[in-house]
mmCIF file of the N, C-alpha and C atoms, coordinates in Angstrom:
data_MODEL
# 
_entry.id   MODEL 
# 
loop_
_atom_site.group_PDB 
_atom_site.id 
_atom_site.type_symbol 
_atom_site.label_atom_id 
_atom_site.label_alt_id 
_atom_site.label_comp_id 
_atom_site.label_asym_id 
_atom_site.label_entity_id 
_atom_site.label_seq_id 
_atom_site.pdbx_PDB_ins_code 
_atom_site.Cartn_x 
_atom_site.Cartn_y 
_atom_site.Cartn_z 
_atom_site.occupancy 
_atom_site.B_iso_or_equiv 
_atom_site.pdbx_formal_charge 
_atom_site.auth_seq_id 
_atom_site.auth_comp_id 
_atom_site.auth_asym_id 
_atom_site.auth_atom_id 
_atom_site.pdbx_PDB_model_num 
ATOM 1   N N  . MET A 1 1  ? 0.839   -1.171 0.000  1.00 0.00 ? 1  MET A N  1 
ATOM 2   C CA . MET A 1 1  ? 0.000   0.000  0.000  1.00 0.00 ? 1  MET A CA 1 
ATOM 3   C C  . MET A 1 1  ? 0.890   1.243  0.000  1.00 0.00 ? 1  MET A C  1 
ATOM 4   N N  . ALA A 1 2  ? 0.574   2.205  -0.819 1.00 0.00 ? 2  ALA A N  1 
ATOM 5   C CA . ALA A 1 2  ? 1.318   3.462  -0.901 1.00 0.00 ? 2  ALA A CA 1 
ATOM 6   C C  . ALA A 1 2  ? 0.508   4.537  -0.195 1.00 0.00 ? 2  ALA A C  1 
ATOM 7   N N  . GLU A 1 3  ? 0.746   4.691  1.095  1.00 0.00 ? 3  GLU A N  1 
ATOM 8   C CA . GLU A 1 3  ? -0.013  5.649  1.885  1.00 0.00 ? 3  GLU A CA 1 
ATOM 9   C C  . GLU A 1 3  ? 0.865   6.833  2.248  1.00 0.00 ? 3  GLU A C  1 
ATOM 10  N N  . SER A 1 4  ? 0.380   8.023  1.953  1.00 0.00 ? 4  SER A N  1 
ATOM 11  C CA . SER A 1 4  ? 1.135   9.242  2.259  1.00 0.00 ? 4  SER A CA 1 
ATOM 12  C C  . SER A 1 4  ? 1.205   9.468  3.762  1.00 0.00 ? 4  SER A C  1 
ATOM 13  N N  . HIS A 1 5  ? 2.238   10.125 4.214  1.00 0.00 ? 5  HIS A N  1 
ATOM 14  C CA . HIS A 1 5  ? 2.414   10.437 5.623  1.00 0.00 ? 5  HIS A CA 1 
ATOM 15  C C  . HIS A 1 5  ? 3.006   11.844 5.721  1.00 0.00 ? 5  HIS A C  1 
ATOM 16  N N  . ALA A 1 6  ? 2.459   12.648 6.619  1.00 0.00 ? 6  ALA A N  1 
ATOM 17  C CA . ALA A 1 6  ? 2.852   14.053 6.734  1.00 0.00 ? 6  ALA A CA 1 
ATOM 18  C C  . ALA A 1 6  ? 4.336   14.243 7.042  1.00 0.00 ? 6  ALA A C  1 
ATOM 19  N N  . GLY A 1 7  ? 4.878   13.445 7.939  1.00 0.00 ? 7  GLY A N  1 
ATOM 20  C CA . GLY A 1 7  ? 6.294   13.596 8.292  1.00 0.00 ? 7  GLY A CA 1 
ATOM 21  C C  . GLY A 1 7  ? 7.210   13.304 7.124  1.00 0.00 ? 7  GLY A C  1 
ATOM 22  N N  . TYR A 1 8  ? 6.931   12.216 6.417  1.00 0.00 ? 8  TYR A N  1 
ATOM 23  C CA . TYR A 1 8  ? 7.741   11.864 5.244  1.00 0.00 ? 8  TYR A CA 1 
ATOM 24  C C  . TYR A 1 8  ? 7.565   12.902 4.136  1.00 0.00 ? 8  TYR A C  1 
ATOM 25  N N  . THR A 1 9  ? 6.348   13.407 4.012  1.00 0.00 ? 9  THR A N  1 
ATOM 26  C CA . THR A 1 9  ? 6.077   14.412 2.983  1.00 0.00 ? 9  THR A CA 1 
ATOM 27  C C  . THR A 1 9  ? 6.877   15.669 3.256  1.00 0.00 ? 9  THR A C  1 
ATOM 28  N N  . TYR A 1 10 ? 6.914   16.101 4.517  1.00 0.00 ? 10 TYR A N  1 
ATOM 29  C CA . TYR A 1 10 ? 7.716   17.271 4.875  1.00 0.00 ? 10 TYR A CA 1 
ATOM 30  C C  . TYR A 1 10 ? 9.190   17.046 4.524  1.00 0.00 ? 10 TYR A C  1 
ATOM 31  N N  . CYS A 1 11 ? 9.714   15.879 4.884  1.00 0.00 ? 11 CYS A N  1 
ATOM 32  C CA . CYS A 1 11 ? 11.129  15.586 4.597  1.00 0.00 ? 11 CYS A CA 1 
ATOM 33  C C  . CYS A 1 11 ? 11.406  15.638 3.097  1.00 0.00 ? 11 CYS A C  1 
ATOM 34  N N  . GLY A 1 12 ? 10.482  15.107 2.305  1.00 0.00 ? 12 GLY A N  1 
ATOM 35  C CA . GLY A 1 12 ? 10.644  15.137 0.855  1.00 0.00 ? 12 GLY A CA 1 
ATOM 36  C C  . GLY A 1 12 ? 10.608  16.552 0.300  1.00 0.00 ? 12 GLY A C  1 
ATOM 37  N N  . VAL A 1 13 ? 9.655   17.345 0.758  1.00 0.00 ? 13 VAL A N  1 
ATOM 38  C CA . VAL A 1 13 ? 9.537   18.726 0.281  1.00 0.00 ? 13 VAL A CA 1 
ATOM 39  C C  . VAL A 1 13 ? 10.763  19.534 0.703  1.00 0.00 ? 13 VAL A C  1 
ATOM 40  N N  . ALA A 1 14 ? 11.174  19.400 1.958  1.00 0.00 ? 14 ALA A N  1 
ATOM 41  C CA . ALA A 1 14 ? 12.347  20.131 2.448  1.00 0.00 ? 14 ALA A CA 1 
ATOM 42  C C  . ALA A 1 14 ? 13.604  19.729 1.671  1.00 0.00 ? 14 ALA A C  1 
ATOM 43  N N  . SER A 1 15 ? 13.730  18.452 1.345  1.00 0.00 ? 15 SER A N  1 
ATOM 44  C CA . SER A 1 15 ? 14.876  17.986 0.556  1.00 0.00 ? 15 SER A CA 1 
ATOM 45  C C  . SER A 1 15 ? 14.868  18.613 -0.832 1.00 0.00 ? 15 SER A C  1 
ATOM 46  N N  . LEU A 1 16 ? 13.697  18.693 -1.439 1.00 0.00 ? 16 LEU A N  1 
ATOM 47  C CA . LEU A 1 16 ? 13.606  19.313 -2.768 1.00 0.00 ? 16 LEU A CA 1 
ATOM 48  C C  . LEU A 1 16 ? 13.973  20.790 -2.720 1.00 0.00 ? 16 LEU A C  1 
ATOM 49  N N  . VAL A 1 17 ? 13.644  21.455 -1.622 1.00 0.00 ? 17 VAL A N  1 
ATOM 50  C CA . VAL A 1 17 ? 14.036  22.859 -1.467 1.00 0.00 ? 17 VAL A CA 1 
ATOM 51  C C  . VAL A 1 17 ? 15.555  22.963 -1.421 1.00 0.00 ? 17 VAL A C  1 
ATOM 52  N N  . ILE A 1 18 ? 16.184  22.109 -0.613 1.00 0.00 ? 18 ILE A N  1 
ATOM 53  C CA . ILE A 1 18 ? 17.646  22.121 -0.490 1.00 0.00 ? 18 ILE A CA 1 
ATOM 54  C C  . ILE A 1 18 ? 18.312  21.869 -1.842 1.00 0.00 ? 18 ILE A C  1 
ATOM 55  N N  . LEU A 1 19 ? 17.728  20.961 -2.627 1.00 0.00 ? 19 LEU A N  1 
ATOM 56  C CA . LEU A 1 19 ? 18.274  20.613 -3.944 1.00 0.00 ? 19 LEU A CA 1 
ATOM 57  C C  . LEU A 1 19 ? 17.853  21.578 -5.044 1.00 0.00 ? 19 LEU A C  1 
ATOM 58  N N  . ASP A 1 20 ? 17.066  22.594 -4.693 1.00 0.00 ? 20 ASP A N  1 
ATOM 59  C CA . ASP A 1 20 ? 16.523  23.557 -5.660 1.00 0.00 ? 20 ASP A CA 1 
ATOM 60  C C  . ASP A 1 20 ? 15.727  22.847 -6.752 1.00 0.00 ? 20 ASP A C  1 
ATOM 61  N N  . GLU A 1 21 ? 14.907  21.873 -6.341 1.00 0.00 ? 21 GLU A N  1 
ATOM 62  C CA . GLU A 1 21 ? 14.106  21.071 -7.270 1.00 0.00 ? 21 GLU A CA 1 
ATOM 63  C C  . GLU A 1 21 ? 12.617  21.088 -6.905 1.00 0.00 ? 21 GLU A C  1 
ATOM 64  N N  . LEU A 1 22 ? 12.186  22.059 -6.121 1.00 0.00 ? 22 LEU A N  1 
ATOM 65  C CA . LEU A 1 22 ? 10.806  22.099 -5.667 1.00 0.00 ? 22 LEU A CA 1 
ATOM 66  C C  . LEU A 1 22 ? 9.826   22.184 -6.843 1.00 0.00 ? 22 LEU A C  1 
ATOM 67  N N  . HIS A 1 23 ? 10.269  22.701 -7.962 1.00 0.00 ? 23 HIS A N  1 
ATOM 68  C CA . HIS A 1 23 ? 9.410   22.818 -9.147 1.00 0.00 ? 23 HIS A CA 1 
ATOM 69  C C  . HIS A 1 23 ? 8.947   21.456 -9.674 1.00 0.00 ? 23 HIS A C  1 
ATOM 70  N N  . LYS A 1 24 ? 9.542   20.384 -9.209 1.00 0.00 ? 24 LYS A N  1 
ATOM 71  C CA . LYS A 1 24 ? 9.197   19.044 -9.697 1.00 0.00 ? 24 LYS A CA 1 
ATOM 72  C C  . LYS A 1 24 ? 7.945   18.459 -9.041 1.00 0.00 ? 24 LYS A C  1 
ATOM 73  N N  . ILE A 1 25 ? 7.416   19.100 -8.011 1.00 0.00 ? 25 ILE A N  1 
ATOM 74  C CA . ILE A 1 25 ? 6.233   18.553 -7.357 1.00 0.00 ? 25 ILE A CA 1 
ATOM 75  C C  . ILE A 1 25 ? 4.959   19.051 -8.036 1.00 0.00 ? 25 ILE A C  1 
ATOM 76  N N  . ASP A 1 26 ? 3.872   18.331 -7.810 1.00 0.00 ? 26 ASP A N  1 
ATOM 77  C CA . ASP A 1 26 ? 2.550   18.778 -8.243 1.00 0.00 ? 26 ASP A CA 1 
ATOM 78  C C  . ASP A 1 26 ? 1.977   19.562 -7.067 1.00 0.00 ? 26 ASP A C  1 
ATOM 79  N N  . ARG A 1 27 ? 2.202   20.859 -7.073 1.00 0.00 ? 27 ARG A N  1 
ATOM 80  C CA . ARG A 1 27 ? 1.844   21.727 -5.949 1.00 0.00 ? 27 ARG A CA 1 
ATOM 81  C C  . ARG A 1 27 ? 0.352   21.643 -5.616 1.00 0.00 ? 27 ARG A C  1 
ATOM 82  N N  . ASP A 1 28 ? -0.501  21.657 -6.626 1.00 0.00 ? 28 ASP A N  1 
ATOM 83  C CA . ASP A 1 28 ? -1.938  21.628 -6.389 1.00 0.00 ? 28 ASP A CA 1 
ATOM 84  C C  . ASP A 1 28 ? -2.383  20.334 -5.700 1.00 0.00 ? 28 ASP A C  1 
ATOM 85  N N  . ARG A 1 29 ? -1.839  19.210 -6.125 1.00 0.00 ? 29 ARG A N  1 
ATOM 86  C CA . ARG A 1 29 ? -2.194  17.930 -5.488 1.00 0.00 ? 29 ARG A CA 1 
ATOM 87  C C  . ARG A 1 29 ? -1.683  17.873 -4.058 1.00 0.00 ? 29 ARG A C  1 
ATOM 88  N N  . LEU A 1 30 ? -0.482  18.398 -3.830 1.00 0.00 ? 30 LEU A N  1 
ATOM 89  C CA . LEU A 1 30 ? 0.067   18.417 -2.475 1.00 0.00 ? 30 LEU A CA 1 
ATOM 90  C C  . LEU A 1 30 ? -0.788  19.293 -1.567 1.00 0.00 ? 30 LEU A C  1 
ATOM 91  N N  . LEU A 1 31 ? -1.181  20.467 -2.043 1.00 0.00 ? 31 LEU A N  1 
ATOM 92  C CA . LEU A 1 31 ? -2.014  21.354 -1.242 1.00 0.00 ? 31 LEU A CA 1 
ATOM 93  C C  . LEU A 1 31 ? -3.379  20.731 -0.968 1.00 0.00 ? 31 LEU A C  1 
ATOM 94  N N  . TYR A 1 32 ? -3.935  20.076 -1.953 1.00 0.00 ? 32 TYR A N  1 
ATOM 95  C CA . TYR A 1 32 ? -5.228  19.398 -1.774 1.00 0.00 ? 32 TYR A CA 1 
ATOM 96  C C  . TYR A 1 32 ? -5.116  18.341 -0.675 1.00 0.00 ? 32 TYR A C  1 
ATOM 97  N N  . TRP A 1 33 ? -4.071  17.533 -0.742 1.00 0.00 ? 33 TRP A N  1 
ATOM 98  C CA . TRP A 1 33 ? -3.853  16.497 0.267  1.00 0.00 ? 33 TRP A CA 1 
ATOM 99  C C  . TRP A 1 33 ? -3.651  17.136 1.636  1.00 0.00 ? 33 TRP A C  1 
ATOM 100 N N  . MET A 1 34 ? -2.860  18.207 1.687  1.00 0.00 ? 34 MET A N  1 
ATOM 101 C CA . MET A 1 34 ? -2.546  18.866 2.941  1.00 0.00 ? 34 MET A CA 1 
ATOM 102 C C  . MET A 1 34 ? -3.803  19.453 3.588  1.00 0.00 ? 34 MET A C  1 
ATOM 103 N N  . VAL A 1 35 ? -4.615  20.144 2.829  1.00 0.00 ? 35 VAL A N  1 
ATOM 104 C CA . VAL A 1 35 ? -5.840  20.736 3.359  1.00 0.00 ? 35 VAL A CA 1 
ATOM 105 C C  . VAL A 1 35 ? -6.759  19.651 3.918  1.00 0.00 ? 35 VAL A C  1 
ATOM 106 N N  . ASN A 1 36 ? -6.783  18.511 3.282  1.00 0.00 ? 36 ASN A N  1 
ATOM 107 C CA . ASN A 1 36 ? -7.635  17.416 3.745  1.00 0.00 ? 36 ASN A CA 1 
ATOM 108 C C  . ASN A 1 36 ? -7.077  16.679 4.956  1.00 0.00 ? 36 ASN A C  1 
ATOM 109 N N  . ARG A 1 37 ? -5.912  17.034 5.420  1.00 0.00 ? 37 ARG A N  1 
ATOM 110 C CA . ARG A 1 37 ? -5.378  16.482 6.657  1.00 0.00 ? 37 ARG A CA 1 
ATOM 111 C C  . ARG A 1 37 ? -5.863  17.267 7.867  1.00 0.00 ? 37 ARG A C  1 
ATOM 112 N N  . GLN A 1 38 ? -6.387  18.498 7.675  1.00 0.00 ? 38 GLN A N  1 
ATOM 113 C CA . GLN A 1 38 ? -6.894  19.263 8.807  1.00 0.00 ? 38 GLN A CA 1 
ATOM 114 C C  . GLN A 1 38 ? -8.264  18.711 9.193  1.00 0.00 ? 38 GLN A C  1 
ATOM 115 N N  . THR A 1 39 ? -8.413  18.390 10.467 1.00 0.00 ? 39 THR A N  1 
ATOM 116 C CA . THR A 1 39 ? -9.624  17.720 10.946 1.00 0.00 ? 39 THR A CA 1 
ATOM 117 C C  . THR A 1 39 ? -10.592 18.714 11.587 1.00 0.00 ? 39 THR A C  1 
ATOM 118 N N  . ALA A 1 40 ? -11.737 18.208 11.978 1.00 0.00 ? 40 ALA A N  1 
ATOM 119 C CA . ALA A 1 40 ? -12.750 19.031 12.643 1.00 0.00 ? 40 ALA A CA 1 
ATOM 120 C C  . ALA A 1 40 ? -12.239 19.601 13.967 1.00 0.00 ? 40 ALA A C  1 
ATOM 121 N N  . GLU A 1 41 ? -11.270 18.918 14.590 1.00 0.00 ? 41 GLU A N  1 
ATOM 122 C CA . GLU A 1 41 ? -10.680 19.428 15.839 1.00 0.00 ? 41 GLU A CA 1 
ATOM 123 C C  . GLU A 1 41 ? -9.801  20.643 15.605 1.00 0.00 ? 41 GLU A C  1 
ATOM 124 N N  . GLY A 1 42 ? -9.426  20.909 14.362 1.00 0.00 ? 42 GLY A N  1 
ATOM 125 C CA . GLY A 1 42 ? -8.601  22.069 14.027 1.00 0.00 ? 42 GLY A CA 1 
ATOM 126 C C  . GLY A 1 42 ? -7.159  21.728 13.746 1.00 0.00 ? 42 GLY A C  1 
ATOM 127 N N  . GLY A 1 43 ? -6.684  20.594 14.274 1.00 0.00 ? 43 GLY A N  1 
ATOM 128 C CA . GLY A 1 43 ? -5.311  20.163 14.036 1.00 0.00 ? 43 GLY A CA 1 
ATOM 129 C C  . GLY A 1 43 ? -5.231  19.256 12.816 1.00 0.00 ? 43 GLY A C  1 
ATOM 130 N N  . PHE A 1 44 ? -4.060  18.703 12.613 1.00 0.00 ? 44 PHE A N  1 
ATOM 131 C CA . PHE A 1 44 ? -3.825  17.834 11.459 1.00 0.00 ? 44 PHE A CA 1 
ATOM 132 C C  . PHE A 1 44 ? -3.665  16.377 11.876 1.00 0.00 ? 44 PHE A C  1 
ATOM 133 N N  . ASN A 1 45 ? -4.014  15.485 10.970 1.00 0.00 ? 45 ASN A N  1 
ATOM 134 C CA . ASN A 1 45 ? -3.619  14.089 11.123 1.00 0.00 ? 45 ASN A CA 1 
ATOM 135 C C  . ASN A 1 45 ? -2.556  13.802 10.067 1.00 0.00 ? 45 ASN A C  1 
ATOM 136 N N  . GLY A 1 46 ? -1.804  12.768 10.270 1.00 0.00 ? 46 GLY A N  1 
ATOM 137 C CA . GLY A 1 46 ? -0.685  12.485 9.368  1.00 0.00 ? 46 GLY A CA 1 
ATOM 138 C C  . GLY A 1 46 ? -1.050  11.641 8.171  1.00 0.00 ? 46 GLY A C  1 
ATOM 139 N N  . ARG A 1 47 ? -2.137  10.878 8.298  1.00 0.00 ? 47 ARG A N  1 
ATOM 140 C CA . ARG A 1 47 ? -2.584  9.997  7.223  1.00 0.00 ? 47 ARG A CA 1 
ATOM 141 C C  . ARG A 1 47 ? -4.103  9.953  7.223  1.00 0.00 ? 47 ARG A C  1 
ATOM 142 N N  . ILE A 1 48 ? -4.647  9.494  6.149  1.00 0.00 ? 48 ILE A N  1 
ATOM 143 C CA . ILE A 1 48 ? -6.098  9.375  6.009  1.00 0.00 ? 48 ILE A CA 1 
ATOM 144 C C  . ILE A 1 48 ? -6.653  8.459  7.105  1.00 0.00 ? 48 ILE A C  1 
ATOM 145 N N  . ASN A 1 49 ? -7.752  8.879  7.698  1.00 0.00 ? 49 ASN A N  1 
ATOM 146 C CA . ASN A 1 49 ? -8.473  8.115  8.737  1.00 0.00 ? 49 ASN A CA 1 
ATOM 147 C C  . ASN A 1 49 ? -7.669  7.868  10.009 1.00 0.00 ? 49 ASN A C  1 
ATOM 148 N N  . LYS A 1 50 ? -6.731  8.736  10.305 1.00 0.00 ? 50 LYS A N  1 
ATOM 149 C CA . LYS A 1 50 ? -5.965  8.626  11.553 1.00 0.00 ? 50 LYS A CA 1 
ATOM 150 C C  . LYS A 1 50 ? -6.349  9.770  12.479 1.00 0.00 ? 50 LYS A C  1 
ATOM 151 N N  . LEU A 1 51 ? -6.020  9.630  13.756 1.00 0.00 ? 51 LEU A N  1 
ATOM 152 C CA . LEU A 1 51 ? -6.343  10.661 14.737 1.00 0.00 ? 51 LEU A CA 1 
ATOM 153 C C  . LEU A 1 51 ? -5.467  11.891 14.547 1.00 0.00 ? 51 LEU A C  1 
ATOM 154 N N  . VAL A 1 52 ? -6.006  13.015 14.971 1.00 0.00 ? 52 VAL A N  1 
ATOM 155 C CA . VAL A 1 52 ? -5.262  14.271 14.949 1.00 0.00 ? 52 VAL A CA 1 
ATOM 156 C C  . VAL A 1 52 ? -4.139  14.196 15.989 1.00 0.00 ? 52 VAL A C  1 
ATOM 157 N N  . ASP A 1 53 ? -3.018  14.860 15.714 1.00 0.00 ? 53 ASP A N  1 
ATOM 158 C CA . ASP A 1 53 ? -1.875  14.854 16.623 1.00 0.00 ? 53 ASP A CA 1 
ATOM 159 C C  . ASP A 1 53 ? -1.098  16.150 16.409 1.00 0.00 ? 53 ASP A C  1 
ATOM 160 N N  . ALA A 1 54 ? -0.709  16.774 17.493 1.00 0.00 ? 54 ALA A N  1 
ATOM 161 C CA . ALA A 1 54 ? -0.048  18.081 17.414 1.00 0.00 ? 54 ALA A CA 1 
ATOM 162 C C  . ALA A 1 54 ? 1.253   18.057 16.619 1.00 0.00 ? 54 ALA A C  1 
ATOM 163 N N  . CYS A 1 55 ? 1.945   16.936 16.558 1.00 0.00 ? 55 CYS A N  1 
ATOM 164 C CA . CYS A 1 55 ? 3.211   16.907 15.820 1.00 0.00 ? 55 CYS A CA 1 
ATOM 165 C C  . CYS A 1 55 ? 2.996   17.203 14.334 1.00 0.00 ? 55 CYS A C  1 
ATOM 166 N N  . TYR A 1 56 ? 1.815   16.840 13.825 1.00 0.00 ? 56 TYR A N  1 
ATOM 167 C CA . TYR A 1 56 ? 1.544   17.083 12.411 1.00 0.00 ? 56 TYR A CA 1 
ATOM 168 C C  . TYR A 1 56 ? 1.310   18.562 12.123 1.00 0.00 ? 56 TYR A C  1 
ATOM 169 N N  . ASN A 1 57 ? 1.004   19.336 13.173 1.00 0.00 ? 57 ASN A N  1 
ATOM 170 C CA . ASN A 1 57 ? 0.895   20.777 12.983 1.00 0.00 ? 57 ASN A CA 1 
ATOM 171 C C  . ASN A 1 57 ? 2.219   21.332 12.485 1.00 0.00 ? 57 ASN A C  1 
ATOM 172 N N  . PHE A 1 58 ? 3.314   20.800 13.014 1.00 0.00 ? 58 PHE A N  1 
ATOM 173 C CA . PHE A 1 58 ? 4.637   21.231 12.535 1.00 0.00 ? 58 PHE A CA 1 
ATOM 174 C C  . PHE A 1 58 ? 4.881   20.761 11.112 1.00 0.00 ? 58 PHE A C  1 
ATOM 175 N N  . TRP A 1 59 ? 4.730   19.461 10.868 1.00 0.00 ? 59 TRP A N  1 
ATOM 176 C CA . TRP A 1 59 ? 5.047   18.907 9.554  1.00 0.00 ? 59 TRP A CA 1 
ATOM 177 C C  . TRP A 1 59 ? 4.252   19.594 8.452  1.00 0.00 ? 59 TRP A C  1 
ATOM 178 N N  . LEU A 1 60 ? 2.937   19.663 8.621  1.00 0.00 ? 60 LEU A N  1 
ATOM 179 C CA . LEU A 1 60 ? 2.090   20.223 7.564  1.00 0.00 ? 60 LEU A CA 1 
ATOM 180 C C  . LEU A 1 60 ? 2.115   21.742 7.558  1.00 0.00 ? 60 LEU A C  1 
ATOM 181 N N  . GLY A 1 61 ? 2.216   22.349 8.730  1.00 0.00 ? 61 GLY A N  1 
ATOM 182 C CA . GLY A 1 61 ? 2.343   23.811 8.774  1.00 0.00 ? 61 GLY A CA 1 
ATOM 183 C C  . GLY A 1 61 ? 3.612   24.272 8.086  1.00 0.00 ? 61 GLY A C  1 
ATOM 184 N N  . SER A 1 62 ? 4.684   23.520 8.260  1.00 0.00 ? 62 SER A N  1 
ATOM 185 C CA . SER A 1 62 ? 5.951   23.861 7.609  1.00 0.00 ? 62 SER A CA 1 
ATOM 186 C C  . SER A 1 62 ? 5.861   23.744 6.090  1.00 0.00 ? 62 SER A C  1 
ATOM 187 N N  . ILE A 1 63 ? 5.170   22.713 5.619  1.00 0.00 ? 63 ILE A N  1 
ATOM 188 C CA . ILE A 1 63 ? 4.969   22.578 4.174  1.00 0.00 ? 63 ILE A CA 1 
ATOM 189 C C  . ILE A 1 63 ? 4.205   23.790 3.653  1.00 0.00 ? 63 ILE A C  1 
ATOM 190 N N  . GLY A 1 64 ? 3.187   24.208 4.389  1.00 0.00 ? 64 GLY A N  1 
ATOM 191 C CA . GLY A 1 64 ? 2.434   25.391 3.983  1.00 0.00 ? 64 GLY A CA 1 
ATOM 192 C C  . GLY A 1 64 ? 3.305   26.626 3.882  1.00 0.00 ? 64 GLY A C  1 
ATOM 193 N N  . ILE A 1 65 ? 4.204   26.796 4.832  1.00 0.00 ? 65 ILE A N  1 
ATOM 194 C CA . ILE A 1 65 ? 5.118   27.938 4.802  1.00 0.00 ? 65 ILE A CA 1 
ATOM 195 C C  . ILE A 1 65 ? 6.076   27.831 3.620  1.00 0.00 ? 65 ILE A C  1 
ATOM 196 N N  . ILE A 1 66 ? 6.628   26.649 3.408  1.00 0.00 ? 66 ILE A N  1 
ATOM 197 C CA . ILE A 1 66 ? 7.555   26.434 2.291  1.00 0.00 ? 66 ILE A CA 1 
ATOM 198 C C  . ILE A 1 66 ? 6.879   26.778 0.962  1.00 0.00 ? 66 ILE A C  1 
ATOM 199 N N  . LEU A 1 67 ? 5.630   26.344 0.807  1.00 0.00 ? 67 LEU A N  1 
ATOM 200 C CA . LEU A 1 67 ? 4.920   26.576 -0.453 1.00 0.00 ? 67 LEU A CA 1 
ATOM 201 C C  . LEU A 1 67 ? 4.309   27.970 -0.541 1.00 0.00 ? 67 LEU A C  1 
ATOM 202 N N  . GLY A 1 68 ? 4.356   28.712 0.559  1.00 0.00 ? 68 GLY A N  1 
ATOM 203 C CA . GLY A 1 68 ? 3.802   30.056 0.565  1.00 0.00 ? 68 GLY A CA 1 
ATOM 204 C C  . GLY A 1 68 ? 2.298   30.071 0.362  1.00 0.00 ? 68 GLY A C  1 
ATOM 205 N N  . CYS A 1 69 ? 1.618   29.097 0.945  1.00 0.00 ? 69 CYS A N  1 
ATOM 206 C CA . CYS A 1 69 ? 0.168   28.990 0.740  1.00 0.00 ? 69 CYS A CA 1 
ATOM 207 C C  . CYS A 1 69 ? -0.583  29.469 1.967  1.00 0.00 ? 69 CYS A C  1 
ATOM 208 N N  . ASP A 1 70 ? -1.835  29.757 1.751  1.00 0.00 ? 70 ASP A N  1 
ATOM 209 C CA . ASP A 1 70 ? -2.697  30.206 2.836  1.00 0.00 ? 70 ASP A CA 1 
ATOM 210 C C  . ASP A 1 70 ? -4.044  29.503 2.698  1.00 0.00 ? 70 ASP A C  1 
ATOM 211 N N  . VAL A 1 71 ? -4.022  28.174 2.721  1.00 0.00 ? 71 VAL A N  1 
ATOM 212 C CA . VAL A 1 71 ? -5.240  27.403 2.479  1.00 0.00 ? 71 VAL A CA 1 
ATOM 213 C C  . VAL A 1 71 ? -5.737  26.644 3.706  1.00 0.00 ? 71 VAL A C  1 
ATOM 214 N N  . ILE A 1 72 ? -5.033  26.765 4.824  1.00 0.00 ? 72 ILE A N  1 
ATOM 215 C CA . ILE A 1 72 ? -5.474  26.069 6.027  1.00 0.00 ? 72 ILE A CA 1 
ATOM 216 C C  . ILE A 1 72 ? -6.208  27.040 6.945  1.00 0.00 ? 72 ILE A C  1 
ATOM 217 N N  . ASN A 1 73 ? -7.000  26.506 7.850  1.00 0.00 ? 73 ASN A N  1 
ATOM 218 C CA . ASN A 1 73 ? -7.711  27.315 8.825  1.00 0.00 ? 73 ASN A CA 1 
ATOM 219 C C  . ASN A 1 73 ? -6.752  27.585 9.983  1.00 0.00 ? 73 ASN A C  1 
ATOM 220 N N  . LYS A 1 74 ? -6.090  28.720 9.936  1.00 0.00 ? 74 LYS A N  1 
ATOM 221 C CA . LYS A 1 74 ? -5.068  29.036 10.938 1.00 0.00 ? 74 LYS A CA 1 
ATOM 222 C C  . LYS A 1 74 ? -5.660  29.237 12.330 1.00 0.00 ? 74 LYS A C  1 
ATOM 223 N N  . ASN A 1 75 ? -6.842  29.829 12.411 1.00 0.00 ? 75 ASN A N  1 
ATOM 224 C CA . ASN A 1 75 ? -7.458  30.037 13.729 1.00 0.00 ? 75 ASN A CA 1 
ATOM 225 C C  . ASN A 1 75 ? -7.773  28.705 14.399 1.00 0.00 ? 75 ASN A C  1 
ATOM 226 N N  . ALA A 1 76 ? -8.330  27.768 13.649 1.00 0.00 ? 76 ALA A N  1 
ATOM 227 C CA . ALA A 1 76 ? -8.631  26.445 14.208 1.00 0.00 ? 76 ALA A CA 1 
ATOM 228 C C  . ALA A 1 76 ? -7.347  25.724 14.592 1.00 0.00 ? 76 ALA A C  1 
ATOM 229 N N  . LEU A 1 77 ? -6.313  25.866 13.777 1.00 0.00 ? 77 LEU A N  1 
ATOM 230 C CA . LEU A 1 77 ? -5.026  25.233 14.067 1.00 0.00 ? 77 LEU A CA 1 
ATOM 231 C C  . LEU A 1 77 ? -4.417  25.821 15.335 1.00 0.00 ? 77 LEU A C  1 
ATOM 232 N N  . ARG A 1 78 ? -4.483  27.123 15.478 1.00 0.00 ? 78 ARG A N  1 
ATOM 233 C CA . ARG A 1 78 ? -3.960  27.795 16.671 1.00 0.00 ? 78 ARG A CA 1 
ATOM 234 C C  . ARG A 1 78 ? -4.702  27.320 17.923 1.00 0.00 ? 78 ARG A C  1 
ATOM 235 N N  . THR A 1 79 ? -6.030  27.264 17.855 1.00 0.00 ? 79 THR A N  1 
ATOM 236 C CA . THR A 1 79 ? -6.841  26.833 18.991 1.00 0.00 ? 79 THR A CA 1 
ATOM 237 C C  . THR A 1 79 ? -6.490  25.403 19.392 1.00 0.00 ? 79 THR A C  1 
ATOM 238 N N  . TYR A 1 80 ? -6.376  24.504 18.395 1.00 0.00 ? 80 TYR A N  1 
ATOM 239 C CA . TYR A 1 80 ? -6.031  23.112 18.702 1.00 0.00 ? 80 TYR A CA 1 
ATOM 240 C C  . TYR A 1 80 ? -4.651  23.033 19.340 1.00 0.00 ? 80 TYR A C  1 
ATOM 241 N N  . THR A 1 81 ? -3.689  23.761 18.801 1.00 0.00 ? 81 THR A N  1 
ATOM 242 C CA . THR A 1 81 ? -2.319  23.720 19.317 1.00 0.00 ? 81 THR A CA 1 
ATOM 243 C C  . THR A 1 81 ? -2.275  24.214 20.762 1.00 0.00 ? 81 THR A C  1 
ATOM 244 N N  . LEU A 1 82 ? -2.972  25.298 21.050 1.00 0.00 ? 82 LEU A N  1 
ATOM 245 C CA . LEU A 1 82 ? -2.990  25.818 22.405 1.00 0.00 ? 82 LEU A CA 1 
ATOM 246 C C  . LEU A 1 82 ? -3.665  24.869 23.389 1.00 0.00 ? 82 LEU A C  1 
ATOM 247 N N  . CYS A 1 83 ? -4.660  24.124 22.927 1.00 0.00 ? 83 CYS A N  1 
ATOM 248 C CA . CYS A 1 83 ? -5.314  23.119 23.777 1.00 0.00 ? 83 CYS A CA 1 
ATOM 249 C C  . CYS A 1 83 ? -4.365  21.975 24.129 1.00 0.00 ? 83 CYS A C  1 
ATOM 250 N N  . CYS A 1 84 ? -3.379  21.764 23.286 1.00 0.00 ? 84 CYS A N  1 
ATOM 251 C CA . CYS A 1 84 ? -2.415  20.677 23.521 1.00 0.00 ? 84 CYS A CA 1 
ATOM 252 C C  . CYS A 1 84 ? -1.336  21.073 24.535 1.00 0.00 ? 84 CYS A C  1 
ATOM 253 N N  . CYS A 1 85 ? -1.193  22.369 24.778 1.00 0.00 ? 85 CYS A N  1 
ATOM 254 C CA . CYS A 1 85 ? -0.131  22.847 25.677 1.00 0.00 ? 85 CYS A CA 1 
ATOM 255 C C  . CYS A 1 85 ? -0.455  22.606 27.126 1.00 0.00 ? 85 CYS A C  1 
# 
């Protein structure tokens, strides 16, 4: 089974940035997948049908920053993160 995972995805994207090869990704598909990782709780899960976990806020939030996108619900993410503290 080829199942995506937020942590591995971040490592791949960050590696492409270091190699100056970020243009090789399908940005729209990555953003679509990333947006669908944000759950009703406001945080992210790392894979489809998995529980939300604060560590994925870093992995997926960092991808969002790298791509310069603004497609996630930042207020919900902030609220979830603060609840975890």
